[in-house]
C-alpha positions in Angstrom: -83.6 -6.5 -24.2 -81.0 -8.9 -22.5 -80.5 -12.2 -24.5 -81.9 -15.3 -22.4 -79.4 -17.3 -24.5 -75.9 -15.6 -22.7 -74.5 -17.0 -20.2 -74.9 -15.3 -16.7 -71.1 -14.7 -16.3 -71.5 -12.2 -19.4 -74.2 -10.0 -18.2 -73.9 -7.4 -15.9 -76.8 -7.2 -13.2 -78.5 -8.7 -16.2 -77.3 -6.5 -19.3 -74.9 -6.8 -21.9 -72.0 -4.5 -22.5 -73.7 -3.7 -25.9 -77.4 -2.7 -24.1 -74.8 -0.6 -21.6 -73.4 1.3 -24.3 -76.5 2.0 -26.1 -77.8 3.4 -23.3 -74.9 5.5 -22.9 -75.2 6.6 -26.8 -78.5 7.5 -26.1 -77.6 10.2 -23.8 -79.4 7.5 -20.8 -82.4 8.8 -22.0 -85.2 7.4 -21.8 -84.1 6.6 -18.1 -83.7 3.3 -17.1 -84.0 2.6 -13.4 -82.7 -1.4 -13.8 -79.1 0.3 -14.8 -79.4 3.6 -13.1 -80.1 1.9 -10.1 -77.5 -0.7 -9.9 -74.0 -0.3 -8.8 -72.7 -3.1 -11.3 -74.2 -1.2 -14.0 -73.2 2.2 -13.0 -69.4 1.2 -12.8 -69.6 -0.3 -16.2 -70.7 3.0 -17.5 -68.2 4.7 -16.1 -65.4 2.5 -17.6 -67.2 2.4 -20.7 -67.6 6.5 -21.0 -63.8 6.5 -20.2 -62.9 4.2 -22.5 -64.6 5.7 -25.3 -62.9 9.3 -24.9 -59.7 7.3 -24.9 -60.1 5.2 -28.4 -62.3 8.0 -29.8 -59.1 10.0 -30.8 -57.3 7.2 -31.8 -59.9 5.1 -33.8 -60.4 7.7 -35.9 -56.6 8.8 -36.8 -55.6 5.5 -37.6 -58.7 5.1 -39.8 -57.2 7.1 -42.0 -53.6 5.1 -41.9 -54.9 1.5 -41.7 -57.6 -0.1 -40.1 -57.5 -0.3 -36.4 -56.4 -3.1 -34.5 -59.5 -3.9 -31.9 -57.9 -6.2 -30.0 -56.9 -4.2 -27.5 -60.0 -2.4 -27.0 -62.0 -6.1 -26.8 -59.8 -6.8 -23.9 -60.3 -3.6 -22.0 -64.3 -4.3 -22.5 -63.9 -7.8 -21.5 -62.3 -6.8 -18.0 -65.3 -4.0 -17.9 -67.2 -7.0 -17.8 -65.5 -9.2 -15.5 -64.9 -6.2 -13.0 -68.1 -4.7 -12.4 -69.5 -7.9 -11.1 -70.5 -7.7 -7.9 -68.3 -10.6 -6.4 -67.4 -11.4 -3.1 -68.5 -9.2 0.1 -65.9 -7.2 1.7 -66.5 -6.2 5.1 -65.7 -3.1 7.1 -65.1 -2.9 10.5 -67.3 -0.9 12.7 -67.3 -0.6 16.4 -70.6 -1.1 16.7 -71.4 -5.1 16.9 -74.5 -5.0 14.9 -73.3 -2.7 12.4 -73.0 -4.9 9.0 -70.7 -3.0 6.6 -69.5 -4.2 3.4 -67.9 -3.3 0.1 -68.3 -5.5 -2.6 -64.9 -6.6 -4.9 -66.8 -5.1 -8.3 -66.3 -2.2 -6.5 -62.6 -2.0 -5.3 -62.6 -3.3 -8.7 -64.1 -0.4 -10.2 -61.5 1.9 -7.8 -58.7 0.3 -9.2 -59.7 0.6 -12.6 -60.8 4.2 -12.5 -57.3 5.1 -10.3 -55.2 3.5 -13.0 -57.3 4.8 -16.2 -56.7 8.3 -14.3 -53.0 8.1 -15.3 -51.6 9.8 -18.3 -51.3 7.4 -21.2 -52.5 3.9 -18.7 -55.6 2.2 -19.5 -56.4 -0.7 -16.8 -57.5 -3.8 -19.2 -58.4 -6.1 -16.3 -58.1 -6.5 -12.2 -57.9 -9.6 -10.0 -57.7 -9.3 -6.6 -56.3 -12.9 -5.1 -56.9 -13.5 -1.4 -59.5 -14.3 1.2 -61.0 -10.9 0.7 -64.1 -11.9 3.2 -61.5 -12.3 6.2 -60.4 -9.0 7.7 -56.6 -8.6 7.6 -56.5 -11.4 5.6 -53.3 -10.7 2.8 -54.2 -10.1 -0.6 -53.0 -9.5 -3.6 -53.6 -7.1 -6.4 -52.9 -8.1 -10.3 -53.3 -5.8 -12.9 -53.0 -5.8 -16.7 -52.4 -2.6 -18.3 -52.1 -0.7 -21.7 -49.8 2.1 -21.8 -48.9 4.9 -25.3 -46.7 3.9 -27.2 -43.4 6.4 -26.0 -44.1 5.6 -22.5 -41.8 3.7 -20.0 -43.5 0.8 -19.0 -41.6 0.8 -16.0 -42.1 3.9 -15.2 -46.1 3.5 -16.0 -46.1 0.4 -13.7 -44.6 1.9 -10.6 -47.0 4.9 -10.9 -50.4 2.4 -10.8 -48.6 0.6 -8.2 -48.3 3.3 -6.2 -51.4 5.2 -6.8 -53.6 1.8 -6.5 -52.1 0.7 -3.1 -52.6 4.9 -1.8 -56.5 4.5 -3.2 -57.1 1.4 -1.5 -55.1 2.0 2.0 -57.9 5.1 2.0 -60.9 3.7 0.8 -60.8 -0.5 1.5 -60.1 -2.0 4.3 -57.6 -4.5 2.5 -54.1 -5.8 3.8 -52.2 -5.4 0.6 -49.4 -7.8 0.3 -48.4 -6.9 -3.5 -49.9 -5.1 -6.7 -48.3 -6.9 -9.5 -49.0 -4.7 -12.8 -48.7 -6.4 -16.5 -48.2 -4.7 -19.4 -50.0 -6.4 -22.3 -50.2 -3.4 -24.7 -48.1 -0.6 -26.0 -50.9 1.9 -28.2 -49.6 3.6 -30.8 -50.4 7.1 -31.9 -49.6 7.3 -35.7 -49.9 10.8 -35.7 -47.7 11.7 -32.6 -51.1 13.2 -31.4 -52.0 11.7 -27.8 -54.0 9.2 -28.0 -54.1 8.8 -24.4 
């Protein structure tokens, strides 16, 4: 049940992150069309599944040595909540003037997050698009905050994320990318040497 006292900007299409996490934990059963039919909720579920896979082993191995520092997990959850909101409408140019096609800003941020999270050792904490995404051809700056695994080159990780994001946005979104700024905000340490991603 959605908490009516929560501000609207803390909800994902009417649902909290806790509700979506519980839905995942229950194996998405019974099916909830209000969640399953919502692009914002589906993007959040995908991001939560990735985060769960990445953190499960790391938190297990750190639990034996010391209490886990959940600060970076909290920042990533905040980023997921913010990133999956629909946001602005990004038009797609079509030769038929009667066609009205668009992507949501949330869909683009979800794409950027999946690209970054797909790079070994990287987790995207937050993604922001600056510029007039609603005007075709306007320059857009993409700002990313990432977490990297201890021992990985931060500069190489940032360069790899930048190149992958530019490539994917070029293939899937009609945006004029002026820059992709990547900031490493966290380093995740694996105490046992096991890959914590």
